[in-house]
C-alpha positions in Angstrom: 19.3 104.5 160.6 18.1 102.1 158.3 19.8 98.0 159.0 21.0 96.3 156.7 20.6 92.9 156.2 22.7 90.4 156.3 23.9 88.5 153.5 21.8 84.8 153.4 23.9 82.0 152.5 22.2 81.1 149.6 23.5 84.2 147.8 27.0 83.4 149.4 26.8 79.9 147.7 25.4 81.5 144.6 28.5 83.7 144.5 30.6 80.7 144.2 28.7 78.4 141.7 30.1 78.0 138.9 28.8 80.1 135.6 26.5 78.2 133.3 28.2 80.0 130.3 31.6 78.6 130.7 31.9 76.7 133.7 34.5 79.4 135.8 34.2 80.0 138.9 33.3 83.7 139.7 36.0 85.9 141.4 35.6 89.2 143.0 36.6 92.0 140.3 38.9 94.3 142.6 38.5 97.6 143.5 40.0 100.0 140.9 43.4 101.7 141.6 43.8 105.4 141.5 47.9 104.5 140.9 47.6 103.7 136.9 49.0 100.0 136.3 51.0 98.9 132.8 50.4 96.1 131.5 52.8 94.1 133.5 51.1 94.9 136.7 53.7 97.4 138.1 52.6 100.6 139.1 53.4 103.4 136.0 55.9 106.1 136.6 54.4 109.3 137.0 54.0 111.6 133.9 54.3 114.9 133.8 53.1 116.3 130.6 54.2 119.8 130.9 58.0 118.7 130.8 59.8 117.0 128.8 61.2 113.9 130.0 63.8 111.1 128.8 63.5 108.0 129.5 66.7 106.6 132.5 69.4 104.7 130.9 69.6 101.0 131.2 71.2 100.0 135.0 72.7 96.7 133.5 73.2 95.6 129.1 72.6 92.2 128.6 73.5 89.2 126.4 71.4 90.9 123.8 72.6 93.9 123.8 76.1 93.0 122.8 75.2 91.1 119.6 76.4 92.5 116.6 74.2 91.5 113.4 74.9 91.0 110.2 72.2 89.9 107.0 71.3 91.2 103.4 68.4 93.2 102.7 66.2 93.0 99.3 64.3 96.6 98.2 61.4 96.1 96.7 59.6 98.5 94.0 57.5 101.2 95.5 53.7 101.2 96.0 52.5 104.4 95.4 51.7 105.6 98.9 53.5 103.6 101.1 55.3 104.0 103.9 59.4 104.1 103.4 60.8 101.0 105.2 62.4 100.7 108.0 65.9 99.5 107.7 67.1 99.1 111.0 65.2 100.8 114.6 67.4 101.5 117.4 64.8 100.8 120.1 67.1 99.4 122.4 71.1 100.7 122.3 73.4 103.0 120.2 74.2 101.2 116.9 77.2 101.5 114.8 75.0 100.4 111.4 77.3 99.5 107.9 75.6 99.1 104.9 76.9 98.2 101.4 75.0 98.4 97.8 75.9 94.9 96.1 74.0 95.9 93.0 73.3 98.9 91.1 71.2 101.0 92.5 70.1 103.6 92.9 69.4 103.1 96.2 68.6 106.3 99.5 69.7 105.6 103.3 68.5 107.8 105.7 66.7 109.2 109.3 64.0 111.7 107.4 61.4 109.0 106.7 60.7 110.8 103.3 63.8 110.0 101.2 61.8 109.9 97.8 62.7 111.6 94.8 65.9 109.3 95.6 68.1 111.7 93.9 66.4 115.2 96.0 69.2 115.0 98.5 67.1 113.7 101.4 69.4 110.6 102.3 72.8 109.3 101.1 72.9 107.6 97.6 74.3 104.4 97.7 77.2 103.3 95.6 77.9 99.7 94.9 80.3 98.1 96.8 81.0 101.7 99.0 80.2 100.5 102.8 78.6 103.6 104.6 78.4 103.6 108.3 75.6 105.3 110.3 75.9 106.2 114.3 71.9 105.5 115.1 70.9 107.0 118.6 68.8 105.1 121.0 65.1 105.8 119.7 66.0 106.6 115.9 64.8 104.6 112.7 67.5 104.3 109.8 65.4 104.7 106.7 65.9 103.1 103.1 63.9 103.5 100.1 64.9 102.1 96.1 64.0 102.5 92.7 64.2 99.0 91.7 64.8 95.4 93.5 68.5 95.8 95.0 70.4 94.0 97.4 72.2 95.3 100.7 74.7 94.1 102.7 73.5 95.3 106.6 76.0 95.1 109.5 75.1 96.1 112.9 77.0 96.7 116.2 76.1 97.8 119.1 77.0 100.9 121.6 76.7 99.5 125.1 79.0 101.9 126.6 77.7 104.8 124.4 74.3 104.2 126.7 76.0 104.1 130.4 78.2 107.6 129.5 75.2 109.1 128.3 73.4 107.8 131.8 76.4 109.6 133.7 76.0 112.6 131.9 72.3 113.4 132.2 73.6 112.6 135.6 76.2 114.4 135.8 73.6 117.4 134.2 71.1 117.0 136.6 73.5 117.5 139.5 75.0 120.8 138.2 71.5 122.3 137.6 70.0 121.1 141.3 73.0 122.9 142.7 72.1 126.0 140.8 68.7 125.4 142.2 67.2 125.4 138.3 64.5 122.3 137.6 65.7 120.1 135.1 
């Protein structure tokens, strides 16, 4: 059995001295963890890539989730090969989005990211001063496409209670499937 030498005092002190390049103290690097970590340092949930997974509903809603928004969106002349602009993205909650065309048009709005050509029926063509309401589910996007510059009035109202109802229904379905012996 080979004997290992204990570290000398000089090698211990050398690890604590400032580096010449950045004048920073050298810190020991942590051992790699077998558990994947998220960007904020919380262990990430295990992912089963063989099974579809639904994100858990929010346990409570914050003030930002209960707000309403109203703004005017100006369409642009689309560039050749450019992506369809997103009018509203429901990243956090379900929302009711009311869209009203204030100028001549034509303007198409829909959930399909390819709304061209405008009169193809892939989206809803807006009529001047006639509001159209969309219920946008969490995780979906509402796209808009126009042939020119137009002014569109947008009103957004969140549905925080719909998130809680969806969560309760998913828990109920999982309970019933679990009682039947079926793995969701």
